[in-house]
N, CA, C, O and the ligand as a Tripos MOL2 file, in Angstrom:
@<TRIPOS>MOLECULE
protein
  305   303    77     0     0
PROTEIN
NO_CHARGES

@<TRIPOS>ATOM
      1 N          87.5470   38.0980  -28.8130 N.3       1 MET1
      2 CA         86.2620   38.7400  -29.0510 C.3       1 MET1
      3 C          85.3010   38.3580  -27.9290 C.2       1 MET1
      4 O          85.2110   37.1930  -27.5410 O.2       1 MET1
      5 N          84.5990   39.3390  -27.4250 N.am      2 THR2
      6 CA         83.6010   39.0580  -26.4020 C.3       2 THR2
      7 C          82.2240   39.3940  -26.9490 C.2       2 THR2
      8 O          82.0370   40.4240  -27.5980 O.2       2 THR2
      9 N          81.2770   38.5320  -26.6890 N.am      3 VAL3
     10 CA         79.9000   38.7630  -27.1140 C.3       3 VAL3
     11 C          78.9810   38.4750  -25.9430 C.2       3 VAL3
     12 O          79.3340   37.7370  -25.0230 O.2       3 VAL3
     13 N          77.7850   39.0730  -25.9920 N.am      4 SER4
     14 CA         76.8440   38.8730  -24.9030 C.3       4 SER4
     15 C          76.2290   37.4770  -24.9530 C.2       4 SER4
     16 O          75.9030   36.9040  -23.9130 O.2       4 SER4
     17 N          76.0730   36.9350  -26.1450 N.am      5 ASP5
     18 CA         75.4890   35.6050  -26.2990 C.3       5 ASP5
     19 C          76.4780   34.7300  -27.0510 C.2       5 ASP5
     20 O          76.9070   35.0830  -28.1490 O.2       5 ASP5
     21 N          76.8410   33.6000  -26.4770 N.am      6 TYR6
     22 CA         77.8870   32.7690  -27.0840 C.3       6 TYR6
     23 C          77.4540   32.1730  -28.4140 C.2       6 TYR6
     24 O          78.3040   31.7670  -29.2060 O.2       6 TYR6
     25 N          76.1410   32.1100  -28.6810 N.am      7 LYS7
     26 CA         75.6640   31.5160  -29.9280 C.3       7 LYS7
     27 C          75.8770   32.4120  -31.1400 C.2       7 LYS7
     28 O          75.7740   31.9450  -32.2740 O.2       7 LYS7
     29 N          76.1760   33.7060  -30.9180 N.am      8 LYS8
     30 CA         76.4200   34.6200  -32.0320 C.3       8 LYS8
     31 C          77.6630   34.2200  -32.8080 C.2       8 LYS8
     32 O          77.7240   34.3960  -34.0250 O.2       8 LYS8
     33 N          78.6560   33.6820  -32.1080 N.am      9 ILE9
     34 CA         79.8960   33.2670  -32.7610 C.3       9 ILE9
     35 C          79.6280   32.1140  -33.7250 C.2       9 ILE9
     36 O          80.2930   32.0020  -34.7540 O.2       9 ILE9
     37 N          78.6610   31.2590  -33.4000 N.am     10 LEU10
     38 CA         78.3800   30.0940  -34.2460 C.3      10 LEU10
     39 C          77.9250   30.5020  -35.6390 C.2      10 LEU10
     40 O          78.1160   29.7440  -36.5910 O.2      10 LEU10
     41 N          77.3200   31.6960  -35.7830 N.am     11 LYS11
     42 CA         76.9390   32.1770  -37.1040 C.3      11 LYS11
     43 C          78.1710   32.5090  -37.9350 C.2      11 LYS11
     44 O          78.1750   32.3180  -39.1510 O.2      11 LYS11
     45 N          79.2070   33.0010  -37.2850 N.am     12 VAL12
     46 CA         80.4270   33.3890  -37.9940 C.3      12 VAL12
     47 C          81.1840   32.1490  -38.4650 C.2      12 VAL12
     48 O          81.7160   32.1370  -39.5750 O.2      12 VAL12
     49 N          81.2380   31.1100  -37.6390 N.am     13 ILE13
     50 CA         82.0430   29.9240  -37.9730 C.3      13 ILE13
     51 C          81.1610   28.7580  -38.4070 C.2      13 ILE13
     52 O          81.5130   27.6000  -38.1860 O.2      13 ILE13
     53 N          80.0200   29.0550  -39.0220 N.am     14 LYS14
     54 CA         79.0520   27.9950  -39.3170 C.3      14 LYS14
     55 C          79.5560   26.9750  -40.3340 C.2      14 LYS14
     56 O          79.0800   25.8400  -40.3370 O.2      14 LYS14
     57 N          80.5110   27.3430  -41.2020 N.am     15 ASN15
     58 CA         80.9980   26.4040  -42.2220 C.3      15 ASN15
     59 C          82.2770   25.6870  -41.8120 C.2      15 ASN15
     60 O          82.7920   24.8750  -42.5810 O.2      15 ASN15
     61 N          82.8000   25.9620  -40.6260 N.am     16 LYS16
     62 CA         84.0590   25.3620  -40.1860 C.3      16 LYS16
     63 C          83.7710   24.3690  -39.0750 C.2      16 LYS16
     64 O          83.7000   24.7400  -37.9030 O.2      16 LYS16
     65 N          83.6050   23.1030  -39.4450 N.am     17 ASN17
     66 CA         83.1640   22.0850  -38.4910 C.3      17 ASN17
     67 C          84.1590   21.8530  -37.3670 C.2      17 ASN17
     68 O          83.7510   21.6340  -36.2270 O.2      17 ASN17
     69 N          85.4610   21.8950  -37.6590 N.am     18 GLY18
     70 CA         86.4710   21.7110  -36.6230 C.3      18 GLY18
     71 C          86.4190   22.8100  -35.5880 C.2      18 GLY18
     72 O          86.5220   22.5630  -34.3860 O.2      18 GLY18
     73 N          86.2560   24.0400  -36.0760 N.am     19 LYS19
     74 CA         86.1890   25.1730  -35.1480 C.3      19 LYS19
     75 C          84.9290   25.1230  -34.2960 C.2      19 LYS19
     76 O          84.9590   25.4840  -33.1200 O.2      19 LYS19
     77 N          83.8200   24.6760  -34.8830 N.am     20 ILE20
     78 CA         82.5690   24.5800  -34.1200 C.3      20 ILE20
     79 C          82.7190   23.5630  -33.0000 C.2      20 ILE20
     80 O          82.2730   23.8070  -31.8790 O.2      20 ILE20
     81 N          83.3460   22.4190  -33.2920 N.am     21 ALA21
     82 CA         83.5340   21.3950  -32.2650 C.3      21 ALA21
     83 C          84.4230   21.9110  -31.1460 C.2      21 ALA21
     84 O          84.1330   21.6940  -29.9690 O.2      21 ALA21
     85 N          85.5100   22.5960  -31.5090 N.am     22 LYS22
     86 CA         86.4190   23.1500  -30.5040 C.3      22 LYS22
     87 C          85.7270   24.2440  -29.6850 C.2      22 LYS22
     88 O          85.9000   24.3250  -28.4690 O.2      22 LYS22
     89 N          84.9410   25.0830  -30.3660 N.am     23 TYR23
     90 CA         84.2360   26.1670  -29.6800 C.3      23 TYR23
     91 C          83.2330   25.6030  -28.6830 C.2      23 TYR23
     92 O          83.1340   26.0790  -27.5520 O.2      23 TYR23
     93 N          82.4850   24.5750  -29.1140 N.am     24 ASN24
     94 CA         81.5080   23.9780  -28.2040 C.3      24 ASN24
     95 C          82.1810   23.2880  -27.0230 C.2      24 ASN24
     96 O          81.6290   23.2650  -25.9230 O.2      24 ASN24
     97 N          83.3710   22.7240  -27.2420 N.am     25 LYS25
     98 CA         84.0570   22.0270  -26.1590 C.3      25 LYS25
     99 C          84.5300   22.9910  -25.0750 C.2      25 LYS25
    100 O          84.4200   22.6830  -23.8880 O.2      25 LYS25
    101 N          85.0580   24.1590  -25.4670 N.am     26 TYR26
    102 CA         85.7050   25.0400  -24.4950 C.3      26 TYR26
    103 C          84.9080   26.2840  -24.1120 C.2      26 TYR26
    104 O          85.1400   26.8290  -23.0330 O.2      26 TYR26
    105 N          83.9860   26.7570  -24.9400 N.am     27 ASN27
    106 CA         83.3980   28.0750  -24.6940 C.3      27 ASN27
    107 C          81.9320   28.0860  -24.3120 C.2      27 ASN27
    108 O          81.4180   29.1450  -23.9520 O.2      27 ASN27
    109 N          81.2310   26.9660  -24.3690 N.am     28 VAL28
    110 CA         79.8290   26.9580  -23.9780 C.3      28 VAL28
    111 C          79.7440   27.1260  -22.4640 C.2      28 VAL28
    112 O          80.4130   26.4070  -21.7220 O.2      28 VAL28
    113 N          78.9200   28.0770  -22.0000 N.am     29 PRO29
    114 CA         78.8430   28.2940  -20.5600 C.3      29 PRO29
    115 C          78.2440   27.1100  -19.8180 C.2      29 PRO29
    116 O          77.4460   26.3460  -20.3610 O.2      29 PRO29
    117 N          78.6540   26.9820  -18.5560 N.am     30 LYS30
    118 CA         78.1730   25.8940  -17.7110 C.3      30 LYS30
    119 C          76.6800   26.0140  -17.4610 C.2      30 LYS30
    120 O          76.1730   27.1290  -17.3330 O.2      30 LYS30
    121 N          75.9680   24.9120  -17.3880 N.am     31 ALA31
    122 CA         74.5610   24.9340  -16.9960 C.3      31 ALA31
    123 C          74.4840   25.1400  -15.4890 C.2      31 ALA31
    124 O          74.9990   24.3250  -14.7240 O.2      31 ALA31
    125 N          73.8460   26.2170  -15.0600 N.am     32 ARG32
    126 CA         73.8110   26.5740  -13.6370 C.3      32 ARG32
    127 C          72.5060   26.1350  -12.9970 C.2      32 ARG32
    128 O          71.4530   26.1280  -13.6330 O.2      32 ARG32
    129 N          72.5980   25.7660  -11.7220 N.am     33 LYS33
    130 CA         71.4030   25.3740  -10.9750 C.3      33 LYS33
    131 C          70.9590   26.4660  -10.0150 C.2      33 LYS33
    132 O          69.7910   26.5080   -9.6290 O.2      33 LYS33
    133 N          71.8720   27.3520   -9.6200 N.am     34 CYS34
    134 CA         71.5310   28.4260   -8.7030 C.3      34 CYS34
    135 C          72.3450   29.6640   -9.0700 C.2      34 CYS34
    136 O          73.2600   29.5880   -9.8890 O.2      34 CYS34
    137 N          72.0120   30.8030   -8.4630 N.am     35 GLY35
    138 CA         72.7310   32.0340   -8.7420 C.3      35 GLY35
    139 C          71.9020   33.0120   -9.5380 C.2      35 GLY35
    140 O          70.7830   32.7040   -9.9500 O.2      35 GLY35
    141 N          72.4570   34.2030   -9.7570 N.am     36 THR36
    142 CA         71.6950   35.2690  -10.4020 C.3      36 THR36
    143 C          71.3770   34.9590  -11.8550 C.2      36 THR36
    144 O          70.3540   35.4120  -12.3680 O.2      36 THR36
    145 N          72.2290   34.1950  -12.5300 N.am     37 SER37
    146 CA         71.9970   33.9430  -13.9550 C.3      37 SER37
    147 C          70.8160   33.0120  -14.1920 C.2      37 SER37
    148 O          70.3390   32.9060  -15.3220 O.2      37 SER37
    149 N          70.3410   32.3440  -13.1650 N.am     38 THR38
    150 CA         69.1790   31.4670  -13.3370 C.3      38 THR38
    151 C          67.8640   32.2350  -13.2220 C.2      38 THR38
    152 O          66.8260   31.7680  -13.6910 O.2      38 THR38
    153 N          67.9110   33.4330  -12.5880 N.am     39 HIS39
    154 CA         66.7060   34.2430  -12.4230 C.3      39 HIS39
    155 C          66.6270   35.2610  -13.5480 C.2      39 HIS39
    156 O          67.2140   36.3380  -13.4440 O.2      39 HIS39
    157 N          65.9190   34.9430  -14.6130 N.am     40 LYS40
    158 CA         65.7980   35.8660  -15.7280 C.3      40 LYS40
    159 C          64.3910   36.4280  -15.7770 C.2      40 LYS40
    160 O          63.4200   35.7730  -15.3980 O.2      40 LYS40
    161 N          64.3090   37.6740  -16.2590 N.am     41 CYS41
    162 CA         63.0090   38.3160  -16.4600 C.3      41 CYS41
    163 C          62.2950   37.5950  -17.5970 C.2      41 CYS41
    164 O          62.9170   37.2690  -18.6070 O.2      41 CYS41
    165 N          61.0010   37.3440  -17.4450 N.am     42 CYS42
    166 CA         60.2970   36.5870  -18.4700 C.3      42 CYS42
    167 C          59.9150   37.4520  -19.6650 C.2      42 CYS42
    168 O          59.4530   36.9230  -20.6760 O.2      42 CYS42
    169 N          60.0980   38.7820  -19.5750 N.am     43 ILE43
    170 CA         59.7780   39.6560  -20.7110 C.3      43 ILE43
    171 C          61.0540   40.0260  -21.4760 C.2      43 ILE43
    172 O          61.1270   39.8400  -22.6900 O.2      43 ILE43
    173 N          62.0610   40.5510  -20.7600 N.am     44 CYS44
    174 CA         63.2390   41.0810  -21.4570 C.3      44 CYS44
    175 C          64.5010   40.2550  -21.2150 C.2      44 CYS44
    176 O          65.5440   40.5800  -21.7840 O.2      44 CYS44
    177 N          64.4550   39.2230  -20.4130 N.am     45 LEU45
    178 CA         65.5680   38.3010  -20.1430 C.3      45 LEU45
    179 C          66.7390   38.9340  -19.4020 C.2      45 LEU45
    180 O          67.8470   38.3980  -19.4420 O.2      45 LEU45
    181 N          66.5200   40.0800  -18.7170 N.am     46 ARG46
    182 CA         67.5610   40.6440  -17.8670 C.3      46 ARG46
    183 C          67.7620   39.7470  -16.6520 C.2      46 ARG46
    184 O          66.8420   39.0450  -16.2320 O.2      46 ARG46
    185 N          68.9700   39.7730  -16.0890 N.am     47 THR47
    186 CA         69.2220   38.9830  -14.8900 C.3      47 THR47
    187 C          69.2810   39.8430  -13.6350 C.2      47 THR47
    188 O          69.0890   39.3290  -12.5340 O.2      47 THR47
    189 N          69.5410   41.1360  -13.7740 N.am     48 GLY48
    190 CA         69.6670   42.0080  -12.6000 C.3      48 GLY48
    191 C          68.3340   42.5780  -12.1750 C.2      48 GLY48
    192 O          67.4080   42.6690  -12.9800 O.2      48 GLY48
    193 N          68.2290   42.9670  -10.9010 N.am     49 GLY49
    194 CA         67.0320   43.6130  -10.3760 C.3      49 GLY49
    195 C          65.8090   42.7330  -10.4630 C.2      49 GLY49
    196 O          64.7460   43.1840  -10.8870 O.2      49 GLY49
    197 N          65.9450   41.4940  -10.0710 N.am     50 HIS50
    198 CA         64.8780   40.5160  -10.2490 C.3      50 HIS50
    199 C          63.8290   40.6190   -9.1510 C.2      50 HIS50
    200 O          64.1730   40.6990   -7.9720 O.2      50 HIS50
    201 N          62.5460   40.6180   -9.5280 N.am     51 VAL51
    202 CA         61.4410   40.6020   -8.5680 C.3      51 VAL51
    203 C          60.7860   39.2330   -8.6580 C.2      51 VAL51
    204 O          60.0310   38.9490   -9.5880 O.2      51 VAL51
    205 N          61.0890   38.3830   -7.6680 N.am     52 GLY52
    206 CA         60.5550   37.0340   -7.7000 C.3      52 GLY52
    207 C          59.3680   36.8470   -6.7770 C.2      52 GLY52
    208 O          58.7540   35.7810   -6.7420 O.2      52 GLY52
    209 N          59.0440   37.9190   -6.0130 N.am     53 LYS53
    210 CA         57.9670   37.8160   -5.0370 C.3      53 LYS53
    211 C          56.6320   37.6070   -5.7420 C.2      53 LYS53
    212 O          56.4310   38.1180   -6.8430 O.2      53 LYS53
    213 N          55.7350   36.8790   -5.1360 N.am     54 TYR54
    214 CA         54.4110   36.5260   -5.6600 C.3      54 TYR54
    215 C          54.5100   35.7520   -6.9740 C.2      54 TYR54
    216 O          53.5400   35.7040   -7.7300 O.2      54 TYR54
    217 N          55.6660   35.1430   -7.2600 N.am     55 GLY55
    218 CA         55.8320   34.3780   -8.4870 C.3      55 GLY55
    219 C          55.8480   35.2230   -9.7420 C.2      55 GLY55
    220 O          55.4720   34.7410  -10.8110 O.2      55 GLY55
    221 N          56.2830   36.4950   -9.6370 N.am     56 LEU56
    222 CA         56.2430   37.4050  -10.7830 C.3      56 LEU56
    223 C          57.3280   37.0800  -11.8000 C.2      56 LEU56
    224 O          57.0540   36.9790  -12.9960 O.2      56 LEU56
    225 N          58.5750   36.9150  -11.3200 N.am     57 SER57
    226 CA         59.7050   36.6360  -12.2030 C.3      57 SER57
    227 C          59.8980   37.7290  -13.2520 C.2      57 SER57
    228 O          60.0260   37.4390  -14.4420 O.2      57 SER57
    229 N          59.9180   38.9990  -12.8020 N.am     58 LEU58
    230 CA         60.1500   40.1390  -13.6820 C.3      58 LEU58
    231 C          61.3670   40.9060  -13.1910 C.2      58 LEU58
    232 O          61.7380   40.8030  -12.0220 O.2      58 LEU58
    233 N          61.9860   41.6730  -14.0750 N.am     59 CYS59
    234 CA         63.0290   42.5860  -13.6250 C.3      59 CYS59
    235 C          62.3520   43.8510  -13.1230 C.2      59 CYS59
    236 O          61.1510   44.0380  -13.3170 O.2      59 CYS59
    237 N          63.1270   44.7210  -12.4760 N.am     60 ARG60
    238 CA         62.5320   45.9010  -11.8710 C.3      60 ARG60
    239 C          61.9830   46.8620  -12.9200 C.2      60 ARG60
    240 O          61.0230   47.5820  -12.6460 O.2      60 ARG60
    241 N          62.5710   46.8870  -14.1140 N.am     61 HIS61
    242 CA         62.1040   47.7740  -15.1700 C.3      61 HIS61
    243 C          60.7370   47.3170  -15.6850 C.2      61 HIS61
    244 O          59.8160   48.1240  -15.8140 O.2      61 HIS61
    245 N          60.6110   46.0290  -15.9760 N.am     62 CYS62
    246 CA         59.3410   45.5040  -16.4880 C.3      62 CYS62
    247 C          58.2720   45.5360  -15.4090 C.2      62 CYS62
    248 O          57.0940   45.7270  -15.7080 O.2      62 CYS62
    249 N          58.6790   45.3460  -14.1370 N.am     63 PHE63
    250 CA         57.7110   45.4280  -13.0450 C.3      63 PHE63
    251 C          57.1520   46.8370  -12.9460 C.2      63 PHE63
    252 O          55.9500   47.0170  -12.7490 O.2      63 PHE63
    253 N          58.0110   47.8350  -13.0800 N.am     64 ARG64
    254 CA         57.5730   49.2230  -12.9870 C.3      64 ARG64
    255 C          56.6010   49.5670  -14.1100 C.2      64 ARG64
    256 O          55.6180   50.2750  -13.8910 O.2      64 ARG64
    257 N          56.8750   49.0670  -15.3070 N.am     65 GLU65
    258 CA         55.9950   49.3480  -16.4460 C.3      65 GLU65
    259 C          54.6380   48.6530  -16.3030 C.2      65 GLU65
    260 O          53.6160   49.2070  -16.7090 O.2      65 GLU65
    261 N          54.6180   47.4500  -15.7320 N.am     66 ASN66
    262 CA         53.4030   46.6430  -15.7320 C.3      66 ASN66
    263 C          52.7080   46.5510  -14.3800 C.2      66 ASN66
    264 O          51.7320   45.8150  -14.2400 O.2      66 ASN66
    265 N          53.2030   47.2990  -13.3650 N.am     67 ALA67
    266 CA         52.6820   47.1340  -12.0090 C.3      67 ALA67
    267 C          51.2090   47.4940  -11.9100 C.2      67 ALA67
    268 O          50.4380   46.7610  -11.2900 O.2      67 ALA67
    269 N          50.8000   48.6120  -12.5100 N.am     68 GLN68
    270 CA         49.3900   49.0140  -12.4060 C.3      68 GLN68
    271 C          48.4800   48.0130  -13.0920 C.2      68 GLN68
    272 O          47.3850   47.7350  -12.6040 O.2      68 GLN68
    273 N          48.9150   47.4740  -14.2070 N.am     69 ARG69
    274 CA         48.1030   46.4900  -14.9360 C.3      69 ARG69
    275 C          47.9510   45.2060  -14.1250 C.2      69 ARG69
    276 O          46.9430   44.5070  -14.2320 O.2      69 ARG69
    277 N          48.9750   44.9010  -13.3020 N.am     70 LEU70
    278 CA         48.9350   43.6880  -12.4830 C.3      70 LEU70
    279 C          48.1300   43.8720  -11.2130 C.2      70 LEU70
    280 O          47.8150   42.8930  -10.5360 O.2      70 LEU70
    281 N          47.7830   45.1310  -10.8690 N.am     71 GLY71
    282 CA         46.9650   45.3810   -9.6960 C.3      71 GLY71
    283 C          47.7100   45.9580   -8.5130 C.2      71 GLY71
    284 O          47.1750   45.9690   -7.4050 O.2      71 GLY71
    285 N          48.9460   46.4440   -8.7100 N.am     72 PHE72
    286 CA         49.6880   47.0710   -7.6310 C.3      72 PHE72
    287 C          49.3830   48.5570   -7.5980 C.2      72 PHE72
    288 O          49.1660   49.1790   -8.6380 O.2      72 PHE72
    289 N          49.3670   49.1320   -6.3780 N.am     73 LYS73
    290 CA         49.1140   50.5620   -6.2190 C.3      73 LYS73
    291 C          50.3450   51.2310   -5.6750 C.2      73 LYS73
    292 O          51.0920   50.6280   -4.9050 O.2      73 LYS73
    293 N          50.5710   52.4670   -6.0600 N.am     74 LYS74
    294 CA         51.6880   53.2440   -5.5420 C.3      74 LYS74
    295 C          51.1600   54.1410   -4.4390 C.2      74 LYS74
    296 O          50.1860   54.8680   -4.6350 O.2      74 LYS74
    297 N          51.8080   54.0910   -3.2710 N.am     75 PHE75
    298 CA         51.2760   54.7950   -2.0980 C.3      75 PHE75
    299 C          52.0020   56.0980   -1.8350 C.2      75 PHE75
    300 O          52.3750   56.3470   -0.6880 O.2      75 PHE75
    301 N          52.2240   56.9440   -2.8300 N.am     76 ASN76
    302 CA         52.7010   58.3140   -2.5590 C.3      76 ASN76
    303 C          52.3360   59.2410   -3.6880 C.2      76 ASN76
    304 O          52.6530   60.4300   -3.6380 O.2      76 ASN76
    305 ZN         62.3450   42.6820  -17.8000 Zn       77 ZN77
@<TRIPOS>BOND
     1     1     2 1
     2     2     3 1
     3     3     4 2
     4     3     5 am
     5     5     6 1
     6     6     7 1
     7     7     8 2
     8     7     9 am
     9     9    10 1
    10    10    11 1
    11    11    12 2
    12    11    13 am
    13    13    14 1
    14    14    15 1
    15    15    16 2
    16    15    17 am
    17    17    18 1
    18    18    19 1
    19    19    20 2
    20    19    21 am
    21    21    22 1
    22    22    23 1
    23    23    24 2
    24    23    25 am
    25    25    26 1
    26    26    27 1
    27    27    28 2
    28    27    29 am
    29    29    30 1
    30    30    31 1
    31    31    32 2
    32    31    33 am
    33    33    34 1
    34    34    35 1
    35    35    36 2
    36    35    37 am
    37    37    38 1
    38    38    39 1
    39    39    40 2
    40    39    41 am
    41    41    42 1
    42    42    43 1
    43    43    44 2
    44    43    45 am
    45    45    46 1
    46    46    47 1
    47    47    48 2
    48    47    49 am
    49    49    50 1
    50    50    51 1
    51    51    52 2
    52    51    53 am
    53    53    54 1
    54    54    55 1
    55    55    56 2
    56    55    57 am
    57    57    58 1
    58    58    59 1
    59    59    60 2
    60    59    61 am
    61    61    62 1
    62    62    63 1
    63    63    64 2
    64    63    65 am
    65    65    66 1
    66    66    67 1
    67    67    68 2
    68    67    69 am
    69    69    70 1
    70    70    71 1
    71    71    72 2
    72    71    73 am
    73    73    74 1
    74    74    75 1
    75    75    76 2
    76    75    77 am
    77    77    78 1
    78    78    79 1
    79    79    80 2
    80    79    81 am
    81    81    82 1
    82    82    83 1
    83    83    84 2
    84    83    85 am
    85    85    86 1
    86    86    87 1
    87    87    88 2
    88    87    89 am
    89    89    90 1
    90    90    91 1
    91    91    92 2
    92    91    93 am
    93    93    94 1
    94    94    95 1
    95    95    96 2
    96    95    97 am
    97    97    98 1
    98    98    99 1
    99    99   100 2
   100    99   101 am
   101   101   102 1
   102   102   103 1
   103   103   104 2
   104   103   105 am
   105   105   106 1
   106   106   107 1
   107   107   108 2
   108   107   109 am
   109   109   110 1
   110   110   111 1
   111   111   112 2
   112   111   113 am
   113   113   114 1
   114   114   115 1
   115   115   116 2
   116   115   117 am
   117   117   118 1
   118   118   119 1
   119   119   120 2
   120   119   121 am
   121   121   122 1
   122   122   123 1
   123   123   124 2
   124   123   125 am
   125   125   126 1
   126   126   127 1
   127   127   128 2
   128   127   129 am
   129   129   130 1
   130   130   131 1
   131   131   132 2
   132   131   133 am
   133   133   134 1
   134   134   135 1
   135   135   136 2
   136   135   137 am
   137   137   138 1
   138   138   139 1
   139   139   140 2
   140   139   141 am
   141   141   142 1
   142   142   143 1
   143   143   144 2
   144   143   145 am
   145   145   146 1
   146   146   147 1
   147   147   148 2
   148   147   149 am
   149   149   150 1
   150   150   151 1
   151   151   152 2
   152   151   153 am
   153   153   154 1
   154   154   155 1
   155   155   156 2
   156   155   157 am
   157   157   158 1
   158   158   159 1
   159   159   160 2
   160   159   161 am
   161   161   162 1
   162   162   163 1
   163   163   164 2
   164   163   165 am
   165   165   166 1
   166   166   167 1
   167   167   168 2
   168   167   169 am
   169   169   170 1
   170   170   171 1
   171   171   172 2
   172   171   173 am
   173   173   174 1
   174   174   175 1
   175   175   176 2
   176   175   177 am
   177   177   178 1
   178   178   179 1
   179   179   180 2
   180   179   181 am
   181   181   182 1
   182   182   183 1
   183   183   184 2
   184   183   185 am
   185   185   186 1
   186   186   187 1
   187   187   188 2
   188   187   189 am
   189   189   190 1
   190   190   191 1
   191   191   192 2
   192   191   193 am
   193   193   194 1
   194   194   195 1
   195   195   196 2
   196   195   197 am
   197   197   198 1
   198   198   199 1
   199   199   200 2
   200   199   201 am
   201   201   202 1
   202   202   203 1
   203   203   204 2
   204   203   205 am
   205   205   206 1
   206   206   207 1
   207   207   208 2
   208   207   209 am
   209   209   210 1
   210   210   211 1
   211   211   212 2
   212   211   213 am
   213   213   214 1
   214   214   215 1
   215   215   216 2
   216   215   217 am
   217   217   218 1
   218   218   219 1
   219   219   220 2
   220   219   221 am
   221   221   222 1
   222   222   223 1
   223   223   224 2
   224   223   225 am
   225   225   226 1
   226   226   227 1
   227   227   228 2
   228   227   229 am
   229   229   230 1
   230   230   231 1
   231   231   232 2
   232   231   233 am
   233   233   234 1
   234   234   235 1
   235   235   236 2
   236   235   237 am
   237   237   238 1
   238   238   239 1
   239   239   240 2
   240   239   241 am
   241   241   242 1
   242   242   243 1
   243   243   244 2
   244   243   245 am
   245   245   246 1
   246   246   247 1
   247   247   248 2
   248   247   249 am
   249   249   250 1
   250   250   251 1
   251   251   252 2
   252   251   253 am
   253   253   254 1
   254   254   255 1
   255   255   256 2
   256   255   257 am
   257   257   258 1
   258   258   259 1
   259   259   260 2
   260   259   261 am
   261   261   262 1
   262   262   263 1
   263   263   264 2
   264   263   265 am
   265   265   266 1
   266   266   267 1
   267   267   268 2
   268   267   269 am
   269   269   270 1
   270   270   271 1
   271   271   272 2
   272   271   273 am
   273   273   274 1
   274   274   275 1
   275   275   276 2
   276   275   277 am
   277   277   278 1
   278   278   279 1
   279   279   280 2
   280   279   281 am
   281   281   282 1
   282   282   283 1
   283   283   284 2
   284   283   285 am
   285   285   286 1
   286   286   287 1
   287   287   288 2
   288   287   289 am
   289   289   290 1
   290   290   291 1
   291   291   292 2
   292   291   293 am
   293   293   294 1
   294   294   295 1
   295   295   296 2
   296   295   297 am
   297   297   298 1
   298   298   299 1
   299   299   300 2
   300   299   301 am
   301   301   302 1
   302   302   303 1
   303   303   304 2
@<TRIPOS>SUBSTRUCTURE
     1 MET1         2 RESIDUE 1 A MET
     2 THR2         6 RESIDUE 1 A THR
     3 VAL3        10 RESIDUE 1 A VAL
     4 SER4        14 RESIDUE 1 A SER
     5 ASP5        18 RESIDUE 1 A ASP
     6 TYR6        22 RESIDUE 1 A TYR
     7 LYS7        26 RESIDUE 1 A LYS
     8 LYS8        30 RESIDUE 1 A LYS
     9 ILE9        34 RESIDUE 1 A ILE
    10 LEU10       38 RESIDUE 1 A LEU
    11 LYS11       42 RESIDUE 1 A LYS
    12 VAL12       46 RESIDUE 1 A VAL
    13 ILE13       50 RESIDUE 1 A ILE
    14 LYS14       54 RESIDUE 1 A LYS
    15 ASN15       58 RESIDUE 1 A ASN
    16 LYS16       62 RESIDUE 1 A LYS
    17 ASN17       66 RESIDUE 1 A ASN
    18 GLY18       70 RESIDUE 1 A GLY
    19 LYS19       74 RESIDUE 1 A LYS
    20 ILE20       78 RESIDUE 1 A ILE
    21 ALA21       82 RESIDUE 1 A ALA
    22 LYS22       86 RESIDUE 1 A LYS
    23 TYR23       90 RESIDUE 1 A TYR
    24 ASN24       94 RESIDUE 1 A ASN
    25 LYS25       98 RESIDUE 1 A LYS
    26 TYR26      102 RESIDUE 1 A TYR
    27 ASN27      106 RESIDUE 1 A ASN
    28 VAL28      110 RESIDUE 1 A VAL
    29 PRO29      114 RESIDUE 1 A PRO
    30 LYS30      118 RESIDUE 1 A LYS
    31 ALA31      122 RESIDUE 1 A ALA
    32 ARG32      126 RESIDUE 1 A ARG
    33 LYS33      130 RESIDUE 1 A LYS
    34 CYS34      134 RESIDUE 1 A CYS
    35 GLY35      138 RESIDUE 1 A GLY
    36 THR36      142 RESIDUE 1 A THR
    37 SER37      146 RESIDUE 1 A SER
    38 THR38      150 RESIDUE 1 A THR
    39 HIS39      154 RESIDUE 1 A HIS
    40 LYS40      158 RESIDUE 1 A LYS
    41 CYS41      162 RESIDUE 1 A CYS
    42 CYS42      166 RESIDUE 1 A CYS
    43 ILE43      170 RESIDUE 1 A ILE
    44 CYS44      174 RESIDUE 1 A CYS
    45 LEU45      178 RESIDUE 1 A LEU
    46 ARG46      182 RESIDUE 1 A ARG
    47 THR47      186 RESIDUE 1 A THR
    48 GLY48      190 RESIDUE 1 A GLY
    49 GLY49      194 RESIDUE 1 A GLY
    50 HIS50      198 RESIDUE 1 A HIS
    51 VAL51      202 RESIDUE 1 A VAL
    52 GLY52      206 RESIDUE 1 A GLY
    53 LYS53      210 RESIDUE 1 A LYS
    54 TYR54      214 RESIDUE 1 A TYR
    55 GLY55      218 RESIDUE 1 A GLY
    56 LEU56      222 RESIDUE 1 A LEU
    57 SER57      226 RESIDUE 1 A SER
    58 LEU58      230 RESIDUE 1 A LEU
    59 CYS59      234 RESIDUE 1 A CYS
    60 ARG60      238 RESIDUE 1 A ARG
    61 HIS61      242 RESIDUE 1 A HIS
    62 CYS62      246 RESIDUE 1 A CYS
    63 PHE63      250 RESIDUE 1 A PHE
    64 ARG64      254 RESIDUE 1 A ARG
    65 GLU65      258 RESIDUE 1 A GLU
    66 ASN66      262 RESIDUE 1 A ASN
    67 ALA67      266 RESIDUE 1 A ALA
    68 GLN68      270 RESIDUE 1 A GLN
    69 ARG69      274 RESIDUE 1 A ARG
    70 LEU70      278 RESIDUE 1 A LEU
    71 GLY71      282 RESIDUE 1 A GLY
    72 PHE72      286 RESIDUE 1 A PHE
    73 LYS73      290 RESIDUE 1 A LYS
    74 LYS74      294 RESIDUE 1 A LYS
    75 PHE75      298 RESIDUE 1 A PHE
    76 ASN76      302 RESIDUE 1 A ASN
    77 ZN77       305 GROUP 0 **** ****
């Protein structure tokens, strides 16, 4: 079974302590210090299309929705 968030499985096996220990030992993702998975959008938590310029930390979708409110102008 594949899931987007590894913690969803813990709800299914919440009463099986042996399985929880085994799951945590082998399936918890590594804590990363660099790479695309460390740059998450602060609104929707997407990792792709990240805009980190000016300390925004938004994805391209959220940047497009909020650009005018933030003071950006479109030049066309
Ligand atoms: Zn976003």
